[in-house]
N, C-alpha and C positions, 0 to 999 in steps of 0.2 A: 622469589621470583618462580612462576610455575614450571613445572617440568616440561621438554619439548619430547614432541612425540609424533608417530606418525599416522596417517589416515587415509583410506583407500576410498577414491571418488570414480564412481564409473570403472572401477578396476584400476587407478594410475595413481601411484605411491602421493602424496604430500605431506607437508610438515607444518606444524602448528602447535600451540602450547595447549594444556591440559584446563586452561579457565576460561577456554573460547567455547563457544555454541559452534554447531555446525554451520550455521549461516557466515558466522566471521570469520572461521578457517577456511570456510569455501573462498571468500571475497579477499578475504589477502592473499591467497594464492591463484587471484584470478578466473574461478569459479563461478560463474553465474546461478544464483539460485532466485528466482522469482518472487519478491514482496509486494504485500499493495498494504497492509495494517503495519509492519514491521515499522521501528521508528528508534532510531539509534542514541542511546542512554535515555531509555523510559524502560520499565519492565515492559515485556514480549505479552501481548495479548492474545495471541494464536487464533483472533478471531475470522479470518480469511481462509488459512489453511492452504493457501496457495504455494507454498513454502514447504508444503510437507513432502517428503523424500522416505526411501525405502532405508533401514537399517537394521544389518543383520535379519530381513526379510520381515521388518514390523513397520508398519507407515509411523512416523515421528515427523513434529514440527520442525523442522533446522533452526527456526530463529529463536527455540525454547529448549533445544535438546543439547546438553552437553558434551564434548567429543571426549572417545577414548581411545584409547592406545589398540591401534590395529582396526579399527572400527572400520566397518564397509558399507559405503554408501552408495545408493544407486538415486541418481540426479537424471538422467536424461533418458531411458528405457521408454520404450513404446506404452507401457503402463502410466508411468506417471505423465508423461505429457499430456495422453488422453484424459487424463484425470484432470489434469489443471485448465485442459479447454472446457471440460463439462462445470469447473468452477466458476469459469470466464464466462460462458454462456447461460448459464445461469441468474449470472450478476446482470448481464445485459437483460436477459425478459422478464427479472423479477422487478426491474426499475424503469426509469424512463430515461435513455442514454443515448436521444439523437445527436450526436457528435456534429453535424454542421451548424446547428445554432446554439453549440454549447462555446463560451467563452474561456473553458480548458481546453479545447481544441489543439491537441500541439503540445500539452504542457501534463494532459493524462494521464496516468498511471494504467490504468483498466484499457483505456483507448491504443495506448501502446503496446500492451501486453497481448492484445487482441489481435493487433499488425504482426506482433513476433510469433505469433502461435496460427498465425494464418486462420485465424477465423473469419469464414465469408456469409454464412447464417446459420444460428444458433437451431440446435436439433429439438429443442425443448419449445413448447406453445408458451408466446409473453403472456404475461398474467394481466398487463395493465391498470395496475392498480392505481389508484387517486391517491395522491398524497399531498398536502398544500405547500404551496411558497410564502415562507415567513419573510414578511418584510417592513417588520415592525420594529424593528434595530436600526438606529440612523446613521450604522457604520456599516453593518454587511447584509447582504440576502441567504437565505438559508433555502436552498430549492430540496424538497426532502425528497422528492422523484429521484434523484442523482445518490443519496447517500448511498453507500454500502457498509456501513456498522463498522467502519474498521476501528476507530474510539482512538483514531493518532490526536484530534481533537480536542479530547477530554482528557488525554494523558499531557499535552501540549501546553494548552494554552490556559496558563495559570497565573493569578495576580500576585502580590508579592507576598502574600501571605499562604501563599500554595493552593488557592482554591480554584476550581477548576471553572471555567466560565460557562463549559460545555457540559451536559449529562445525560443520559438513558432516560427517556420515560416510556412509559408503559411497557408492554412484552407480547411475546410471540410476534406474528406475522404484523402488529401493531406497533413494534417497537422502533422509536427515531430517538435522535439526537435534537437536544433544544438548547438552544444558548439560556441563561440564567437570566431572567426578568430583573433581577435587581443588580447582578454584577453586570449582566450587559449595558446597563448605563453608564459604567466605568470602563468600557471596551475603548482602549486609545486607537488613535491610528496607527501605529508600529503594530498594535496585536491584531487589529482588524486585518494587517498586510500577513500578518504570520499565520490566523486560521486560513486563510486564503490559499496559501503556499503549503500546509501543513498536509491540506486538505488532497487525497490523490485523484480526486474525480472533482467536479464541476458544482459540488454541494455546497459550498461556503464562497460566496464571490462578494468583493468591496463594494459597495455603492460608488456611482458614478465613475466606475474604472473600467477601459474594456478598450482593449485591442493596443495596449499599451508598444507590445510586442506583434509586428505583424504576423499573420499567419503564415508559413513558410520558413520564418525565420524562429521559430520556437524548439524548444528545448530537443521534444520526441520528432521536429522535423528534419531535424538536422543528423540524428545517428539513431538507431534504436536503443530500448530502455537495455540496459545492461553491458553494453557496448564500452562503456567507460572501465567496468572492471573487468572484461574479458580483454582489454588494450591494455592497462595499465597494470594488473593485478592486486588494485584496491579504489575504494572510492573516494572520487575525488569531490563530490558533494553530499555525502550523506543519505542518498536516494532512499 
């Protein structure tokens, strides 16, 4: 059994075990740290960087950094808050996230974080990048304009042999996630649903399925992102 240790988040003492990451320790103690790319029970990708905290004066990602005895963590300082807002604003300006027309509205983690951090208008200029909408698969549609390169679909959606249905292609500003053409033909209805669910934005959508849950009744329409952790001290649905 891992040893019990104490850590300090925003100068308040919390107890956890040494086998946890900062993010896991925070969640079990009812402290919310925002994430977009994190996916429980998979290897951390640290691609979104939204969970960055200051640890003993150093910026580190909470999803990948193990806790240590007496660790001092800053999670809600003005500096951290402004940094997270900047990351979110960059995602909105770099992609095409027109929420009123998106089926994921109300279930979108990016949108929910924008509301939580009260982002009204980004400080950065919009890039207006033109990216394709891939509708070649029989089960899903991929809107690359909305993809935030979080790698959740790559890590989570696999076949019985452990092969990923999705993969990165190209590099730099052309980097995007593509459904493998051959494996994509084997995509089941259940895996298609799982892919849409695991995507934190509206980049992966199941064909011929819309408004199953009406606007106003969706997850983040009812409570703000992180409320389940803050209220109960643990994750209810592995966000």
